[in-house]
ROSE-4610 file (N, C-alpha, C; in Angstrom, 1 decimal, always signed):
// ROSE-4610
residu = [M/M/M/G/G/G/G/G/G/A/A/A/I/I/I/G/G/G/G/G/G/V/V/V/L/L/L/F/F/F/S/S/S/G/G/G/G/G/G/T/T/T/I/I/I/L/L/L/S/S/S/T/T/T/A/A/A/A/A/A/A/A/A/L/L/L/L/L/L/G/G/G/K/K/K/D/D/D/K/K/K/A/A/A/E/E/E/K/K/K/D/D/D/Y/Y/Y/Y/Y/Y/Q/Q/Q/S/S/S/M/M/M/A/A/A/A/A/A/T/T/T/A/A/A/D/D/D/A/A/A/Q/Q/Q/A/A/A/K/K/K/Q/Q/Q/L/L/L/E/E/E/E/E/E/T/T/T/A/A/A/R/R/R/R/R/R/N/N/N/A/A/A/T/T/T/Y/Y/Y/I/I/I/F/F/F/E/E/E/D/D/D/A/A/A/G/G/G/Y/Y/Y/Q/Q/Q/N/N/N/S/S/S/Q/Q/Q/L/L/L/M/M/M/R/R/R/S/S/S/Y/Y/Y/A/A/A/A/A/A/L/L/L/Q/Q/Q/G/G/G/Q/Q/Q/Q/Q/Q/K/K/K/T/T/T/A/A/A/L/L/L/A/A/A/A/A/A/S/S/S/G/G/G/L/L/L/T/T/T/R/R/R/S/S/S/S/S/S/A/A/A/T/T/T/A/A/A/Q/Q/Q/M/M/M/I/I/I/L/L/L/K/K/K/N/N/N/S/S/S/R/R/R/L/L/L/N/N/N/A/A/A/L/L/L/L/L/L/D/D/D/Q/Q/Q/E/E/E/M/M/M/L/L/L/N/N/N/E/E/E/N/N/N/M/M/M/E/E/E/R/R/R/A/A/A/L/L/L/Y/Y/Y/E/E/E/N/N/N/N/N/N/T/T/T/T/T/T/A/A/A/G/G/G/L/L/L/Q/Q/Q/A/A/A/Q/Q/Q/Q/Q/Q/Y/Y/Y/R/R/R/T/T/T/Q/Q/Q/A/A/A/Q/Q/Q/Q/Q/Q/Y/Y/Y/R/R/R/R/R/R/A/A/A/N/N/N/R/R/R/L/L/L/R/R/R/P/P/P/S/S/S/L/L/L/W/W/W/S/S/S/Q/Q/Q/M/M/M/G/G/G/S/S/S/A/A/A/L/L/L/G/G/G/G/G/G/L/L/L/F/F/F/S/S/S/G/G/G/N/N/N/G/G/G/Y/Y/Y]
num = [1/1/1/2/2/2/3/3/3/4/4/4/5/5/5/6/6/6/7/7/7/8/8/8/9/9/9/10/10/10/11/11/11/12/12/12/13/13/13/14/14/14/15/15/15/16/16/16/17/17/17/18/18/18/19/19/19/20/20/20/21/21/21/22/22/22/23/23/23/24/24/24/25/25/25/26/26/26/27/27/27/28/28/28/29/29/29/30/30/30/31/31/31/32/32/32/33/33/33/34/34/34/35/35/35/36/36/36/37/37/37/38/38/38/39/39/39/40/40/40/41/41/41/42/42/42/43/43/43/44/44/44/45/45/45/46/46/46/47/47/47/48/48/48/49/49/49/50/50/50/51/51/51/52/52/52/53/53/53/54/54/54/55/55/55/56/56/56/57/57/57/58/58/58/59/59/59/60/60/60/61/61/61/62/62/62/63/63/63/64/64/64/65/65/65/66/66/66/67/67/67/68/68/68/69/69/69/70/70/70/71/71/71/72/72/72/73/73/73/74/74/74/75/75/75/76/76/76/77/77/77/78/78/78/79/79/79/80/80/80/81/81/81/82/82/82/83/83/83/84/84/84/85/85/85/86/86/86/87/87/87/88/88/88/89/89/89/90/90/90/91/91/91/92/92/92/93/93/93/94/94/94/95/95/95/96/96/96/97/97/97/98/98/98/99/99/99/100/100/100/101/101/101/102/102/102/103/103/103/104/104/104/105/105/105/106/106/106/107/107/107/108/108/108/109/109/109/110/110/110/111/111/111/112/112/112/113/113/113/114/114/114/115/115/115/116/116/116/117/117/117/118/118/118/119/119/119/120/120/120/121/121/121/122/122/122/123/123/123/124/124/124/125/125/125/126/126/126/127/127/127/128/128/128/129/129/129/130/130/130/131/131/131/132/132/132/133/133/133/134/134/134/135/135/135/136/136/136/137/137/137/138/138/138/139/139/139/140/140/140/141/141/141/142/142/142/143/143/143/144/144/144/145/145/145/146/146/146/147/147/147/148/148/148/149/149/149/150/150/150/151/151/151/152/152/152/153/153/153/154/154/154/155/155/155/156/156/156/157/157/157/158/158/158/159/159/159/160/160/160/161/161/161/162/162/162/163/163/163/164/164/164/165/165/165/166/166/166/167/167/167/168/168/168/169/169/169/170/170/170]
x = [+0.8/+0.0/+0.9/+2.0/+2.9/+3.5/+3.7/+4.2/+3.3/+2.0/+1.0/+0.9/+1.0/+1.0/+2.2/+3.3/+4.6/+4.5/+3.9/+3.7/+2.8/+1.8/+0.8/+1.5/+2.3/+3.0/+4.0/+4.7/+5.7/+5.1/+4.0/+3.3/+2.7/+2.2/+1.6/+2.7/+3.9/+5.0/+5.5/+5.5/+5.9/+4.9/+3.6/+2.6/+2.7/+2.9/+3.1/+4.3/+5.4/+6.7/+6.5/+5.8/+5.6/+4.7/+3.7/+2.7/+3.5/+4.3/+5.1/+6.0/+6.7/+7.6/+6.9/+5.8/+5.0/+4.4/+4.0/+3.5/+4.6/+5.8/+7.0/+7.3/+7.3/+7.6/+6.6/+5.3/+4.3/+4.4/+4.7/+4.9/+6.1/+7.2/+8.4/+8.2/+7.4/+7.2/+6.3/+5.3/+4.4/+5.2/+6.0/+6.8/+7.8/+8.3/+9.3/+8.6/+7.4/+6.7/+6.3/+5.8/+5.3/+6.5/+7.7/+8.9/+9.4/+9.4/+9.8/+8.9/+7.6/+6.6/+6.8/+7.0/+7.2/+8.5/+9.5/+10.8/+10.6/+9.9/+9.7/+8.9/+7.8/+7.0/+7.9/+8.8/+9.6/+10.6/+11.1/+12.1/+11.4/+10.1/+9.4/+9.2/+8.8/+8.6/+9.9/+10.9/+12.2/+12.7/+12.5/+12.8/+12.0/+10.8/+9.9/+10.4/+10.7/+11.2/+12.6/+13.4/+14.7/+14.4/+13.5/+13.2/+12.7/+11.9/+11.4/+12.5/+13.4/+14.6/+15.5/+15.7/+16.5/+15.8/+14.5/+13.8/+14.0/+14.0/+14.3/+15.7/+16.7/+18.1/+18.2/+17.5/+17.5/+17.0/+15.9/+15.3/+16.3/+16.9/+17.8/+19.1/+19.6/+20.7/+20.4/+19.2/+18.8/+18.7/+18.2/+18.0/+19.4/+20.3/+21.7/+22.4/+22.2/+22.8/+22.2/+20.9/+20.3/+20.8/+21.0/+21.5/+22.9/+23.7/+25.1/+25.1/+24.2/+24.0/+23.7/+22.7/+22.2/+23.3/+24.1/+25.2/+26.3/+26.6/+27.5/+27.1/+25.8/+25.2/+25.3/+25.0/+25.0/+26.5/+27.4/+28.8/+29.3/+28.9/+29.2/+28.6/+27.4/+26.7/+27.4/+27.8/+28.5/+29.9/+30.6/+31.8/+31.6/+30.6/+30.3/+30.0/+29.2/+28.8/+30.0/+30.9/+32.1/+33.0/+33.2/+34.0/+33.5/+32.1/+31.5/+31.7/+31.5/+31.6/+33.1/+34.0/+35.4/+35.8/+35.1/+35.4/+34.6/+33.8/+33.1/+31.7/+31.3/+29.9/+28.9/+27.8/+26.8/+25.7/+24.8/+23.7/+22.8/+22.7/+21.9/+22.5/+23.8/+24.5/+23.9/+23.7/+23.2/+24.1/+25.4/+26.4/+26.3/+26.2/+26.1/+24.8/+23.7/+22.5/+22.5/+23.2/+23.3/+24.1/+25.2/+26.1/+25.3/+24.6/+23.9/+22.7/+22.0/+20.9/+21.4/+22.6/+23.1/+23.5/+24.1/+24.4/+23.2/+22.1/+20.9/+20.3/+20.3/+19.7/+20.5/+21.8/+22.6/+22.3/+22.1/+21.8/+20.4/+19.5/+18.1/+18.2/+19.0/+19.2/+19.8/+20.8/+21.4/+20.4/+19.6/+18.6/+17.6/+17.2/+16.3/+16.9/+18.2/+18.9/+18.9/+19.2/+19.1/+17.8/+16.7/+15.4/+15.1/+15.5/+15.3/+16.1/+17.3/+18.1/+17.5/+16.9/+16.2/+15.0/+14.2/+13.0/+13.4/+14.5/+14.9/+15.4/+16.1/+16.6/+15.4/+14.5/+13.3/+12.5/+12.3/+11.6/+12.3/+13.6/+14.4/+14.3/+14.5/+14.4/+13.0/+12.0/+10.6/+10.2/+10.6/+10.3/+11.0/+12.3/+13.1/+12.6/+12.4/+11.9/+10.5/+9.7/+8.3/+8.3/+9.2/+9.2/+9.8/+10.9/+11.5/+10.6/+9.9/+8.9/+7.8/+7.4/+6.3/+6.8/+8.1/+8.7/+8.7/+9.1/+9.1/+7.7/+6.7/+5.3/+4.8/+5.2/+4.8/+5.4/+6.7/+7.4/+6.6/+6.2/+5.5/+4.2/+3.5/+2.2/+2.5/+3.6/+3.9/+4.2/+4.9/+5.2/+3.9/+3.0/+1.7/+0.9/+0.9/+0.2/+0.8/+2.1/+2.8/+2.5/+2.3/+2.0/+0.5/-0.4/-1.7/-1.9/-1.0/-1.2/-0.4/+0.5/+1.2/+0.3/+0.7/-0.2/-0.6/-1.8/-2.3/-1.6/-1.6/-1.0/-1.7/-3.0/-3.8/-3.5/-3.3/-3.0/-1.6/-0.7/+0.7/+0.6/-0.2/-0.3/-0.9/-2.0/-2.6/-1.7/-0.8/+0.1/+1.2/+1.6/+2.7/+2.1/+0.9/+0.3/-0.2/-0.6/-1.0/+0.2/+1.3/+2.6/+2.9/+2.7/+3.0/+2.1/+0.8/-0.1/+0.0/+0.2/+0.3/+1.5/+2.6/+3.8/+3.7/+2.9/+2.8/+1.7/+1.0/-0.1/-1.4/-1.6/-2.9/-4.0]
y = [-1.2/+0.0/+1.2/+1.2/+2.3/+2.6/+1.6/+1.8/+2.5/+2.2/+2.9/+4.4/+4.7/+6.1/+6.8/+6.2/+6.8/+7.0/+6.0/+6.1/+7.3/+7.5/+8.6/+9.9/+10.0/+11.2/+11.5/+10.5/+10.7/+11.1/+10.5/+10.9/+12.3/+12.6/+14.0/+15.0/+14.7/+15.7/+15.8/+14.7/+14.7/+15.5/+15.4/+16.1/+17.6/+18.0/+19.4/+20.0/+19.2/+19.6/+19.8/+18.8/+18.9/+20.1/+20.3/+21.4/+22.8/+22.9/+24.1/+24.4/+23.3/+23.4/+23.8/+23.2/+23.6/+25.0/+25.4/+26.8/+27.8/+27.5/+28.4/+28.4/+27.2/+27.1/+27.8/+27.7/+28.4/+29.9/+30.4/+31.9/+32.3/+31.6/+32.0/+32.0/+31.0/+31.0/+32.2/+32.4/+33.6/+34.9/+35.1/+36.3/+36.4/+35.3/+35.3/+35.8/+35.2/+35.6/+37.0/+37.4/+38.8/+39.8/+39.4/+40.2/+40.3/+39.2/+39.2/+40.0/+40.0/+40.8/+42.2/+42.6/+44.0/+44.5/+43.7/+44.1/+44.4/+43.5/+43.7/+44.9/+45.2/+46.4/+47.6/+47.6/+48.7/+49.0/+47.9/+48.0/+48.6/+48.3/+48.8/+50.3/+50.7/+52.1/+52.9/+52.4/+53.1/+53.2/+52.2/+52.3/+53.4/+53.5/+54.5/+55.9/+56.1/+57.4/+57.7/+56.7/+57.0/+57.4/+56.7/+57.1/+58.5/+58.9/+60.3/+61.3/+61.0/+61.9/+61.9/+60.7/+60.7/+61.5/+61.4/+62.2/+63.7/+64.1/+65.5/+65.9/+65.0/+65.2/+65.3/+64.4/+64.4/+65.7/+66.2/+67.5/+68.6/+68.6/+69.7/+69.7/+68.5/+68.4/+68.9/+68.5/+69.0/+70.5/+71.1/+72.5/+73.2/+72.6/+73.1/+73.1/+71.9/+71.7/+72.7/+72.9/+73.9/+75.3/+75.6/+77.0/+77.1/+76.1/+76.1/+76.3/+75.5/+75.6/+77.0/+77.6/+78.9/+80.0/+79.8/+80.7/+80.6/+79.3/+79.1/+79.7/+79.5/+80.0/+81.5/+82.2/+83.7/+84.1/+83.4/+83.8/+83.7/+82.5/+82.3/+83.3/+83.7/+84.7/+86.0/+86.4/+87.6/+87.6/+86.5/+86.3/+86.4/+85.7/+85.8/+87.2/+87.9/+89.2/+90.1/+90.0/+90.8/+90.4/+89.1/+88.7/+89.2/+89.1/+89.5/+91.0/+91.8/+93.2/+93.6/+92.9/+93.1/+92.8/+91.9/+91.5/+92.4/+93.3/+94.2/+93.8/+92.7/+92.2/+92.7/+93.2/+93.8/+92.7/+93.0/+92.0/+91.8/+92.7/+92.5/+91.7/+91.4/+90.5/+89.1/+88.5/+87.1/+86.1/+86.3/+85.4/+85.5/+86.8/+87.0/+86.3/+86.6/+86.0/+84.4/+83.9/+82.4/+81.9/+82.5/+82.1/+82.1/+83.2/+83.4/+82.4/+82.2/+81.2/+79.8/+79.4/+78.1/+77.9/+78.9/+78.8/+78.6/+79.4/+79.3/+77.9/+77.4/+76.1/+75.0/+75.1/+74.1/+74.2/+75.4/+75.5/+74.9/+75.1/+74.5/+73.0/+72.5/+71.0/+70.4/+71.1/+70.7/+70.7/+71.7/+71.8/+70.7/+70.4/+69.2/+67.9/+67.7/+66.5/+66.4/+67.5/+67.5/+67.1/+67.6/+67.3/+65.8/+65.3/+63.8/+63.0/+63.4/+62.6/+62.6/+63.8/+63.9/+63.0/+63.0/+62.1/+60.6/+60.3/+58.9/+58.5/+59.4/+59.1/+59.0/+59.9/+59.8/+58.5/+58.1/+56.9/+55.7/+55.6/+54.5/+54.5/+55.6/+55.7/+55.2/+55.8/+55.4/+54.0/+53.5/+52.1/+51.1/+51.3/+50.4/+50.4/+51.5/+51.6/+51.0/+51.2/+50.7/+49.1/+48.6/+47.1/+46.5/+47.1/+46.6/+46.7/+47.8/+48.0/+46.9/+46.6/+45.6/+44.2/+44.0/+42.7/+42.6/+43.6/+43.6/+43.4/+44.1/+43.9/+42.5/+41.9/+40.5/+39.6/+39.9/+39.1/+39.2/+40.4/+40.6/+39.8/+39.8/+39.1/+37.6/+37.1/+35.7/+35.3/+36.1/+35.8/+35.8/+36.7/+36.7/+35.5/+35.1/+33.9/+32.6/+32.6/+31.4/+31.4/+32.5/+32.5/+32.0/+32.4/+31.9/+30.4/+29.9/+28.5/+27.5/+28.0/+27.1/+26.3/+25.1/+24.2/+24.9/+24.8/+25.4/+24.7/+25.4/+24.9/+23.6/+23.6/+22.4/+21.2/+21.4/+20.2/+19.7/+20.6/+20.2/+19.4/+19.9/+19.2/+17.9/+17.8/+16.6/+15.5/+16.0/+15.0/+14.6/+15.5/+15.2/+14.3/+14.6/+13.8/+12.4/+12.4/+11.1/+10.2/+10.7/+9.9/+9.4/+10.2/+9.8/+8.7/+8.8/+7.8/+6.5/+6.6/+5.4/+4.6/+5.3/+4.6/+3.9/+4.4/+3.9/+2.8/+2.5/+1.5/+2.0/+3.3/+3.8/+3.7]
z = [+0.0/+0.0/+0.0/+0.8/+0.9/-0.5/-1.3/-2.6/-3.5/-3.4/-4.2/-3.9/-2.6/-2.2/-2.7/-2.6/-3.1/-4.6/-5.3/-6.8/-7.1/-6.3/-6.6/-6.3/-5.2/-4.9/-5.9/-6.4/-7.4/-8.7/-9.1/-10.3/-10.1/-9.0/-8.7/-8.9/-8.3/-8.4/-9.8/-10.6/-12.0/-12.8/-12.5/-13.2/-12.9/-11.7/-11.3/-12.0/-12.0/-12.6/-14.1/-14.7/-16.1/-16.5/-15.7/-15.9/-15.8/-14.8/-14.6/-15.8/-16.2/-17.3/-18.6/-18.8/-20.0/-20.0/-18.8/-18.6/-18.9/-18.4/-18.7/-20.1/-20.7/-22.2/-23.0/-22.7/-23.4/-23.3/-22.1/-22.0/-22.7/-22.7/-23.4/-24.9/-25.4/-26.9/-27.3/-26.5/-26.7/-26.7/-25.7/-25.6/-26.8/-27.2/-28.3/-29.6/-29.9/-31.2/-31.1/-29.9/-29.8/-30.0/-29.4/-29.5/-30.9/-31.6/-33.0/-33.9/-33.7/-34.4/-34.1/-32.9/-32.5/-33.1/-33.2/-33.8/-35.3/-35.9/-37.4/-37.7/-36.8/-37.0/-36.8/-35.8/-35.5/-36.6/-37.2/-38.3/-39.5/-39.8/-40.9/-40.7/-39.5/-39.1/-39.2/-38.7/-38.8/-40.3/-41.1/-42.5/-43.2/-42.9/-43.5/-43.1/-41.8/-41.3/-42.0/-42.1/-42.8/-44.3/-44.9/-46.3/-46.4/-45.5/-45.5/-45.3/-44.4/-44.2/-45.5/-46.1/-47.3/-48.5/-48.5/-49.6/-49.4/-48.1/-47.8/-48.2/-48.0/-48.4/-49.9/-50.6/-52.0/-52.6/-52.0/-52.4/-52.2/-51.0/-50.6/-51.5/-51.8/-52.7/-54.1/-54.6/-55.9/-56.0/-54.9/-54.8/-54.8/-54.0/-54.0/-55.4/-56.0/-57.3/-58.3/-58.2/-59.1/-58.9/-57.7/-57.4/-57.9/-57.8/-58.3/-59.8/-60.4/-61.9/-62.4/-61.7/-62.1/-61.8/-60.8/-60.5/-61.6/-62.0/-63.0/-64.4/-64.6/-65.9/-65.9/-64.8/-64.7/-64.9/-64.3/-64.5/-65.9/-66.5/-67.9/-68.8/-68.6/-69.4/-69.3/-68.1/-67.9/-68.7/-68.6/-69.3/-70.8/-71.3/-72.7/-73.2/-72.5/-72.9/-72.9/-71.9/-71.9/-73.0/-73.3/-74.4/-75.8/-75.9/-77.1/-77.3/-76.3/-76.3/-76.7/-76.1/-76.3/-77.8/-78.4/-79.8/-80.8/-80.2/-81.1/-81.5/-81.0/-81.3/-80.3/-80.8/-79.9/-79.7/-78.8/-78.5/-79.7/-80.6/-81.8/-82.8/-82.7/-83.6/-83.6/-84.7/-84.8/-84.1/-84.3/-83.6/-82.1/-81.6/-80.2/-79.6/-80.4/-79.9/-79.9/-80.9/-81.0/-79.9/-79.5/-78.5/-77.1/-76.9/-75.6/-75.5/-76.6/-76.6/-76.4/-77.0/-76.8/-75.3/-74.7/-73.3/-72.4/-72.8/-72.0/-72.2/-73.4/-73.7/-73.0/-72.9/-72.2/-70.7/-70.2/-68.8/-68.5/-69.4/-69.2/-69.3/-70.2/-70.4/-69.1/-68.6/-67.3/-66.2/-66.2/-65.1/-65.2/-66.5/-66.7/-66.3/-66.5/-66.1/-64.6/-63.9/-62.4/-61.9/-62.6/-62.2/-62.4/-63.5/-63.8/-62.8/-62.5/-61.5/-60.1/-59.7/-58.5/-58.4/-59.5/-59.6/-59.5/-60.2/-60.2/-58.7/-58.1/-56.7/-55.8/-55.9/-55.1/-55.3/-56.6/-56.9/-56.3/-56.5/-55.9/-54.4/-53.8/-52.3/-51.8/-52.4/-51.9/-52.3/-53.5/-53.9/-53.0/-52.8/-52.0/-50.6/-50.0/-48.6/-48.5/-49.5/-49.4/-49.5/-50.3/-50.4/-49.2/-48.7/-47.5/-46.3/-46.2/-45.1/-45.2/-46.4/-46.6/-46.2/-46.5/-46.1/-44.5/-43.9/-42.4/-41.8/-42.4/-42.0/-42.2/-43.4/-43.6/-42.6/-42.3/-41.3/-39.9/-39.6/-38.3/-38.3/-39.5/-39.6/-39.4/-40.0/-39.9/-38.5/-37.8/-36.4/-35.5/-35.8/-35.1/-35.4/-36.7/-37.1/-36.5/-36.5/-35.8/-34.4/-33.7/-32.3/-32.1/-33.0/-32.9/-33.2/-34.1/-34.5/-33.7/-32.8/-32.0/-31.1/-30.7/-29.9/-28.6/-28.2/-26.9/-25.7/-24.7/-23.4/-23.0/-23.2/-22.7/-23.6/-24.9/-25.8/-25.5/-25.1/-24.8/-23.5/-22.5/-21.2/-21.4/-22.2/-22.5/-23.1/-24.0/-24.6/-23.6/-22.8/-21.8/-20.7/-20.2/-19.2/-19.7/-20.9/-21.5/-21.6/-21.9/-21.9/-20.5/-19.5/-18.1/-17.7/-17.9/-17.4/-18.2/-19.5/-20.3/-19.9/-19.5/-19.1/-17.7/-16.8/-15.5/-15.3/-16.3/-16.2/-15.6/-15.5/-14.9/-15.9]
């Protein structure tokens, strides 16, 4: 009879120990998946904020380059007018007008190229950031789904306890 009580106590202790271990494991898994999902969400948000800052820098850089271009054009135009005047050509001269128009056209073409480069850089910045942010959000969703689909604590306990009782002849 003493052996039976010892067996019950041993089995009861094993059951409690198994239940406590499974409870701890369940909480750890839940915390893990929640942490991974939160991290992926934070990475997506950080990536979008970085993309917004980069877009601002791209605009600022394009503005600076445009200002430099216009300064260079104004200086060139002044030099050309001075050189033309020194050579005896007036503004009404067809040659002088052609030279000044070509310089203006080149400046406009350079300005258009700056604009296209800015648009390309913005497109790349926004597209790349958008795709990467979506990947992080998808990852977060997968972690949340994995958390929901993992075996419940009760089914884990049932499996563990079923193994205990089947092995002891109960």
